[in-house]
C-alpha positions in Angstrom: -35.4 105.3 273.4 -37.8 107.7 271.1 -38.3 110.3 273.6 -39.8 108.5 276.6 -40.6 105.2 274.8 -38.3 102.1 273.8 -37.4 102.0 270.1 -38.4 98.6 269.0 -36.7 98.3 265.6 -33.4 99.7 264.2 -29.8 98.8 263.7 -27.1 99.9 266.3 -23.6 100.7 265.1 -20.4 100.3 267.0 -17.5 102.9 266.4 -14.0 103.0 267.9 -11.7 105.7 268.0 -8.0 105.3 269.2 -4.6 106.7 268.2 -4.0 104.4 265.6 -7.6 103.7 264.1 -10.9 104.8 263.7 -14.2 103.6 262.2 -17.2 101.1 262.5 -16.3 97.9 264.0 -19.5 96.2 264.3 -23.5 96.2 264.4 -26.6 94.6 265.8 -30.4 94.8 265.8 -32.7 96.4 268.5 -34.8 93.8 270.2 -38.5 94.3 270.5 -38.1 95.6 273.9 -35.8 98.2 272.9 -32.7 96.8 274.1 -29.5 95.7 272.3 -26.0 93.9 273.3 -22.7 94.3 271.6 -19.4 93.1 272.5 -16.3 95.3 272.4 -13.6 93.8 270.6 -11.4 94.9 273.5 -11.3 96.8 276.8 -11.1 100.6 276.5 -7.4 101.6 277.3 -7.1 105.3 278.0 -3.4 104.9 277.4 -4.1 104.0 273.9 -6.7 106.9 273.5 -9.3 104.1 273.1 -12.7 105.5 272.5 -16.1 103.6 271.9 -19.6 104.7 271.2 -22.8 103.6 269.4 -25.0 105.2 266.8 -28.4 104.6 265.6 -30.4 106.3 262.8 -34.0 107.0 263.3 -36.2 109.0 260.5 -33.2 109.8 258.6 -31.4 111.4 261.8 -28.3 109.8 263.2 -28.0 109.7 266.9 -25.2 108.9 269.3 -24.7 107.6 272.9 -22.2 108.8 275.2 -18.3 107.9 274.6 -17.1 104.8 276.7 -13.3 105.6 277.5 -13.0 103.5 280.7 -14.0 100.0 281.8 -15.7 101.2 284.5 -18.4 102.7 282.3 -19.2 99.1 281.0 -21.1 98.5 284.3 -23.8 101.1 283.3 -26.8 100.9 280.9 -25.9 102.5 277.7 -28.5 104.8 276.4 -29.1 106.2 272.8 -31.7 108.9 272.9 -33.8 109.4 269.7 -36.7 111.6 268.8 -39.4 111.9 266.1 -38.9 114.5 263.6 -40.6 118.0 262.6 -40.2 119.3 259.1 -39.1 123.0 259.6 -40.5 125.6 257.0 -38.2 126.5 253.9 -37.2 129.6 255.8 -36.4 127.9 259.3 -37.9 127.3 262.5 -38.1 130.2 264.9 -36.2 128.3 267.6 -35.6 129.9 271.1 -32.5 131.9 271.6 -31.9 131.5 275.4 -28.8 133.6 275.3 -26.2 135.3 273.2 -22.7 136.7 274.1 -21.0 138.8 272.0 -17.2 139.4 272.7 -15.4 142.0 271.3 -11.6 142.4 271.1 -9.2 144.3 269.4 -7.0 142.7 267.1 -4.3 145.0 265.8 -6.1 147.6 263.5 -9.3 145.6 263.2 -11.8 144.1 266.1 -12.4 140.6 266.6 -16.0 139.3 267.4 -16.7 136.0 269.0 -20.5 135.4 268.8 -21.9 132.7 270.8 -25.6 131.5 270.6 -27.5 129.2 272.7 -30.6 127.8 271.2 -33.1 125.9 273.0 -35.4 123.3 271.1 -38.2 122.7 273.4 -40.7 121.4 271.0 -40.0 117.7 271.8 -39.0 116.4 268.5 -35.9 116.9 266.4 -36.4 119.6 263.5 -35.1 118.9 260.3 -34.8 121.0 257.1 -36.8 120.5 253.8 -34.6 119.8 250.6 -32.5 122.8 249.9 -34.2 124.7 253.2 -32.8 125.5 256.4 -33.6 124.5 260.1 -32.7 127.9 261.8 -30.9 131.1 260.5 -30.0 134.4 262.1 -28.3 137.9 260.7 -25.1 139.2 261.5 -23.8 142.7 261.5 -23.8 143.9 257.8 -20.2 145.1 258.2 -19.2 141.5 259.1 -16.1 140.1 257.2 -13.8 137.0 257.2 -17.0 135.2 258.9 -15.8 131.7 260.3 -18.6 129.1 261.1 -18.5 125.5 262.3 -17.6 125.9 265.7 -19.6 125.1 268.9 -21.8 122.0 268.4 -22.5 122.2 264.7 -19.6 121.1 262.3 -18.8 123.3 259.2 -20.9 121.4 256.8 -24.1 121.9 259.0 -23.9 125.7 259.4 -22.7 128.4 256.8 -22.6 132.0 256.3 -24.9 133.0 253.5 -26.8 136.4 252.6 -25.4 138.2 255.5 -26.5 135.6 258.2 -25.7 132.2 259.7 -27.5 129.4 258.2 -28.0 126.0 259.9 -29.3 123.0 258.2 -28.3 120.1 260.2 -30.9 118.3 262.3 -31.9 119.9 265.7 -32.9 117.6 268.5 -34.4 118.5 271.5 -32.3 120.6 274.1 -29.6 123.2 274.2 -27.3 123.6 271.3 -24.2 126.1 271.0 -23.2 127.8 267.8 -20.1 129.8 267.7 -19.4 132.3 265.0 -16.4 134.6 264.4 -15.9 137.4 262.3 -14.0 140.9 261.8 -15.1 144.6 261.9 -13.1 147.4 261.1 -14.4 149.5 264.2 -16.2 148.6 267.3 -19.2 150.4 266.0 -21.8 148.1 264.6 -25.6 147.4 264.3 -26.5 144.2 265.6 -29.6 142.6 264.2 -31.6 141.0 267.0 -35.1 139.7 265.7 -37.1 137.8 267.9 -36.8 137.8 271.6 -33.1 137.0 273.2 -33.2 135.7 277.0 -29.9 136.8 278.0 -27.8 139.2 275.6 -24.5 140.1 276.5 -21.9 142.3 274.7 -18.4 142.0 276.4 -15.8 144.4 275.4 -12.4 143.6 276.4 -10.4 146.5 277.9 -8.5 148.6 277.0 -11.2 149.9 274.6 -12.7 153.4 273.8 -15.8 154.6 275.2 -18.9 153.2 273.8 -22.5 153.7 273.6 -24.6 150.8 273.5 -28.4 151.3 272.8 -30.7 148.5 274.0 -28.6 147.2 276.7 -27.6 148.4 280.4 -23.7 148.9 281.4 -22.8 146.7 284.3 -20.0 146.0 286.3 -16.8 145.0 284.5 -16.0 141.3 284.8 -12.8 139.5 284.6 -12.7 136.2 283.0 -10.1 133.2 283.6 -8.0 134.2 280.7 -7.1 137.3 282.8 -8.8 139.7 280.5 -11.1 142.4 281.9 -14.3 143.0 280.1 -16.8 145.7 280.2 -20.2 144.5 280.2 -23.5 145.5 278.4 -26.3 143.1 279.1 -30.3 142.8 278.8 -32.7 140.1 279.6 -35.7 139.2 277.1 -34.4 141.7 274.6 -37.1 142.3 272.2 -35.8 145.1 270.0 -35.1 145.0 266.2 -31.6 145.6 266.9 -28.9 146.9 269.2 -26.5 149.8 268.3 -23.0 150.3 269.3 -21.3 153.8 268.9 -18.4 155.4 270.0 -19.1 157.6 272.8 -17.2 160.7 273.8 -14.0 161.0 275.3 -13.7 162.4 278.7 -11.4 165.6 278.3 -9.3 167.3 281.0 -10.7 169.4 283.7 -10.9 173.0 283.0 -7.8 175.2 283.9 -10.1 177.4 286.5 -11.0 174.1 288.2 -7.5 172.9 288.8 -7.1 174.9 292.1 -10.5 173.8 293.6 -9.5 170.1 292.9 -5.9 170.4 294.5 -7.7 172.0 297.6 -10.2 169.0 297.7 -7.3 166.8 297.5 -5.3 168.3 300.1 -8.4 168.4 302.4 -9.1 164.8 301.9 -5.4 164.0 302.7 -5.9 165.5 305.8 -9.0 163.3 306.5 -7.3 160.1 305.5 -4.6 160.9 307.9 -7.1 160.9 311.0 -8.6 157.6 310.2 -7.6 154.1 309.4 -7.3 153.3 305.9 -10.7 151.8 304.4 -10.4 148.6 302.7 -10.0 148.5 298.9 -13.1 147.5 297.1 -13.6 144.1 295.7 -13.4 143.7 291.9 -16.4 142.5 290.3 -17.0 138.8 290.6 -16.0 136.8 287.4 -19.5 135.5 285.6 -18.5 131.8 285.5 -20.9 131.4 282.4 -19.3 134.1 280.5 -15.7 132.7 281.3 -16.7 129.0 280.2 -18.0 130.5 276.7 -14.8 132.2 276.2 -12.8 129.4 277.1 -15.0 127.3 274.8 -14.4 129.8 271.9 -10.5 129.9 272.5 -10.5 126.0 272.5 -12.1 125.8 269.3 -10.0 128.6 267.8 -6.6 127.0 269.2 -7.6 123.5 267.7 -8.6 125.2 264.3 -4.9 126.4 264.1 -3.4 122.8 264.3 -2.8 121.8 260.6 -2.8 118.1 261.0 -3.9 117.0 264.6 -3.5 113.5 265.7 -6.2 110.9 266.8 -5.0 111.8 270.2 -5.0 115.4 270.2 -8.6 115.3 268.5 -9.8 113.2 271.0 -8.3 115.3 273.8 -9.8 118.3 272.3 -13.2 116.5 271.9 -13.1 115.3 275.5 -12.3 119.1 276.9 -14.9 120.4 274.7 -17.8 118.2 275.7 -16.7 118.9 279.6 -17.0 122.7 278.6 -20.2 122.4 276.9 -21.6 120.3 280.0 -20.4 123.0 282.4 -21.9 125.9 280.2 -25.4 124.2 280.2 -25.2 123.5 284.2 -24.4 127.3 284.7 -27.6 128.4 282.7 
């Protein structure tokens, strides 16, 4: 299909991935009504890590259908969704930023930042770059070092760190796209550029951490994610300020000596009241934000796979399967 209409011409290529092989195995032409039929060399066997999928190139952009890993999937109509293209300006297209989640974690003497962008192309066409141009770009904090790109839903050859920001050159089809960027800061203090409007913006600081003042976002309830970590959360909706500033706050010092006697008397009085009544239930901890947990899990999955020097085809397939499921759950939780 091209948008909502059948594609009447083109070549469909069949790909096969298993524990021992991967590559193109067959191809066929599309019929006038947009249909195609292609015979698989074998029924996919999950025990061998079998995976079949088909692709088609339209207006220079390659589109893929879903992976077929089980025989039961062969009973369903196989769809390859394509779109017409839209040429972006040389500096890139101002694609909507649905959400941004910035995780801040101490790592020895430095701070590790995981920056998760969720883009939304609602233009109805695939945005493509001009020669030597870009599809989308976004600035990062100027103090960022050791920047790692190529995670999320864009490969390392499709997104890069250039001139103090991330630059995407790969085609951007309609729908949502996740981009994950990692970098290091010497301190949690930073100036976060925020051009345009961000639908939902979260800065999540893993405890323990020093007190921080975040200008442009509001302090919310702490959340506990699936990895067992507790994060202090600063959040905002429809954030349209030039930047969000993170600065070290003031440590709360010990109470003055003259107040110690008063505080002790209050504690004793409170103890007497507690003895006269039943103990009140403990307050419930703040609920885990499922979307934030999924984003962090996705980032950690990418990081764990990146550390594997020579992953096998089976390990790569398992990683891609887990990743696709996480991305599906992130999108459905938005």
